[in-house]
C-alpha positions in Angstrom: 71.1 81.0 76.7 69.6 82.0 80.0 72.7 81.0 82.0 74.8 83.1 79.5 72.6 85.9 80.0 73.0 85.8 83.9 76.8 85.5 83.7 76.7 88.9 81.3 74.4 90.5 83.8 76.6 89.6 86.8 79.7 90.8 85.0 78.0 94.2 84.2 76.7 94.6 87.9 80.8 93.7 88.9 81.7 96.4 86.4 79.7 99.0 88.0 80.6 98.3 91.5 84.3 98.2 90.7 83.9 101.7 89.5 83.3 102.7 92.7 86.4 104.5 94.7 88.1 104.8 97.8 90.9 107.3 97.0 93.7 108.3 99.3 95.1 111.6 98.9 97.4 114.4 100.2 95.8 117.5 99.9 98.0 120.5 100.3 97.3 123.3 102.6 98.7 126.9 101.8 97.4 128.1 105.2 99.3 125.7 107.2 102.0 124.8 104.4 101.6 121.1 104.7 99.6 118.2 103.0 96.6 116.7 104.8 95.9 113.1 104.4 92.2 112.9 103.0 90.1 110.0 101.9 87.6 110.5 99.2 84.9 107.9 98.6 82.9 108.2 95.3 80.0 106.1 93.9 80.0 104.5 90.4 80.7 107.8 88.7 78.9 108.4 85.5 80.1 110.8 82.8 78.3 114.1 82.9 76.8 113.5 86.4 77.6 115.7 89.2 77.0 114.4 92.9 76.0 115.9 96.5 79.0 115.9 98.7 79.3 115.4 102.3 82.5 116.3 104.6 82.8 113.9 107.4 84.9 115.1 110.6 86.2 112.4 112.7 86.5 112.5 116.5 89.2 113.3 119.0 92.2 110.8 118.4 90.5 109.4 115.3 91.3 109.4 111.6 89.6 108.7 108.3 91.0 105.1 108.0 89.3 104.5 111.4 86.2 105.9 110.3 85.7 103.7 107.3 86.9 100.8 109.3 85.0 101.2 112.5 83.3 104.5 113.0 80.9 104.4 110.1 81.7 100.8 108.6 78.8 101.0 105.8 80.1 104.4 104.6 81.4 102.9 101.4 78.3 101.2 100.6 76.4 104.3 101.4 78.2 106.2 98.8 77.1 103.8 96.5 73.4 103.6 97.6 73.0 107.4 98.1 74.9 108.5 94.9 77.3 110.9 97.1 80.7 111.9 97.4 82.2 111.6 100.8 85.3 113.6 102.0 87.2 112.4 105.1 90.0 114.9 106.2 92.6 113.8 108.9 91.7 116.5 111.5 95.0 115.3 113.2 94.8 113.9 116.7 93.4 117.0 118.7 93.2 119.8 116.2 89.5 120.7 117.2 89.2 121.5 113.6 89.8 125.2 114.5 92.2 127.8 113.4 94.5 127.7 116.3 95.7 131.1 117.6 98.7 129.2 119.2 99.7 126.7 116.6 100.7 128.0 113.1 100.4 124.4 111.3 96.8 124.0 112.8 94.4 125.9 110.9 92.0 123.2 110.1 89.0 125.6 109.9 90.2 127.2 106.9 91.6 124.2 105.3 88.4 122.1 105.4 85.9 125.1 104.9 87.7 126.7 102.2 90.9 124.9 100.6 89.7 121.5 100.7 86.2 122.3 99.3 88.1 124.2 96.4 90.3 121.2 95.7 87.1 118.8 95.7 85.2 121.1 93.5 87.9 121.2 90.8 88.9 117.7 90.8 85.6 115.6 91.4 82.2 115.9 89.8 80.5 117.4 92.9 77.5 119.8 92.4 78.5 123.4 93.6 75.5 124.7 94.9 75.6 124.8 98.7 72.3 123.0 99.0 74.1 119.9 97.8 77.0 120.2 100.2 77.1 118.9 103.9 79.4 118.5 106.7 78.9 116.2 109.7 80.9 115.0 112.5 81.1 113.3 116.0 82.5 114.4 119.4 85.2 116.6 118.5 84.0 116.4 115.0 80.7 117.2 115.9 82.0 120.7 117.5 84.0 120.9 114.3 81.3 120.4 111.6 79.1 123.1 113.6 81.8 125.8 113.7 83.1 125.2 110.3 79.4 124.7 108.9 78.3 127.9 110.4 81.3 130.0 109.6 81.1 128.8 105.9 77.4 129.0 105.7 77.6 130.0 102.0 79.3 126.9 101.5 77.4 124.1 103.4 73.6 123.7 103.0 73.3 121.0 105.8 75.0 120.7 109.3 75.1 117.5 111.5 76.5 117.0 114.8 76.4 113.5 116.6 77.4 113.7 120.5 79.3 116.8 119.9 81.1 118.9 122.3 79.2 121.8 121.9 79.8 123.9 125.1 83.5 124.5 126.1 82.3 126.5 129.1 80.8 123.4 130.8 83.4 120.7 129.3 85.0 120.9 132.7 88.0 118.5 133.1 87.3 117.7 129.5 88.7 120.8 128.3 92.1 120.0 129.2 91.8 116.1 129.0 90.9 116.5 125.5 93.5 118.9 124.8 91.4 121.8 123.8 93.9 124.0 125.7 96.6 122.9 123.3 95.2 124.6 120.6 92.9 127.5 121.9 94.6 128.3 125.1 93.1 128.1 128.9 89.2 128.1 129.2 89.6 131.4 131.3 91.1 133.2 128.4 89.1 131.6 125.6 88.1 133.8 122.7 84.2 133.8 122.6 84.3 133.0 118.9 85.2 129.8 119.4 82.1 129.0 121.5 79.1 127.1 119.6 76.8 129.5 121.5 78.3 132.2 119.4 77.1 130.9 116.3 73.3 131.1 117.1 73.0 134.5 115.5 74.5 133.6 112.4 72.3 130.4 112.3 69.1 132.2 112.7 69.8 133.8 109.2 72.2 131.2 107.4 69.5 129.2 105.7 70.8 125.9 106.6 69.4 122.6 107.8 70.8 121.4 111.2 70.6 117.7 112.7 71.7 117.4 116.5 71.7 113.9 118.0 73.2 112.6 121.3 72.9 109.6 123.5 70.9 109.8 126.6 73.7 107.8 128.7 76.4 110.2 127.3 77.5 111.6 130.4 80.1 114.0 128.8 77.9 115.5 126.3 74.2 114.9 126.7 73.5 118.2 129.1 75.3 120.5 126.7 73.4 119.1 123.5 70.1 119.3 125.5 71.2 122.9 126.5 72.1 123.9 123.0 68.7 122.5 121.7 66.8 124.6 124.1 68.6 127.7 123.1 67.8 127.0 119.3 64.2 126.2 120.2 63.8 129.2 122.4 65.2 131.4 119.8 62.9 129.5 117.1 65.8 128.3 115.0 64.5 125.4 113.0 66.6 122.3 113.8 66.2 118.4 114.2 67.2 117.2 117.5 67.1 113.5 118.4 68.0 111.6 121.6 68.4 107.8 122.0 69.8 105.3 124.1 73.5 105.1 123.8 76.8 106.3 125.5 79.8 107.9 124.2 81.3 105.1 122.0 81.6 103.9 118.3 78.4 101.7 118.8 76.2 104.9 119.3 77.8 107.2 116.8 78.0 104.4 114.1 74.4 104.0 114.2 73.6 107.7 114.6 75.8 108.9 111.6 74.4 106.3 109.4 71.0 107.8 110.3 72.1 111.2 109.8 73.5 110.5 106.2 70.0 109.1 105.3 68.4 112.3 106.5 71.1 114.3 104.5 70.2 112.1 101.4 66.7 113.4 102.0 67.5 117.0 102.2 69.7 116.7 99.0 66.6 115.3 96.9 64.1 118.1 98.2 
């Protein structure tokens, strides 16, 4: 009888785990008049229960498939562990998650902050209150998370950036090397609304939580993250800032993003 009970227990656990889903969707954007590949990861969904959601933005040249295989390889496990729904939109190779003034079908700020959120709200059991919706990303996605999260501050309750490109003015050669100019034009003529520094006034009154981290050996991003941290500190804008050993590579952001998702879970449970 004990052996039979053990088998039944194993079958029950297996059935619960198999209910967890990794869903590949094509989500239509009216703003861009095209469909965007999106991966949605759910826990074992229980009838009548709603879940917090986190929108996860990949870095330059990345994509959602790479995110779950390489950038955050424990993401599917975390969705089950934390009982969260993760939404991973394809931000294209170099969209920078902005509404580009140059490219008509590169309007990713509106797509993610509005259209995708509306789609997820209608089709998945997510909690609607902004307190239970977060957005995070790394590198290009770190910039995107801050830009979209603060712009749609009535939609997202917590915003996270890992080794984010937070200052286009000091990006130097990176501005053209990572093709920011392709979507926003030259650095000289850049509209100030696309600068992260321009979001600070909004952040002061947005009633959101903010997390920033960067590797101490990340020569591309560390100084701009320190500068932004100082600006927020000087203005007494509450945020969590973390530095730890690491360069600008998957080893660093895989660890840091996993830790940020743990902090997101704690925030959702407050």
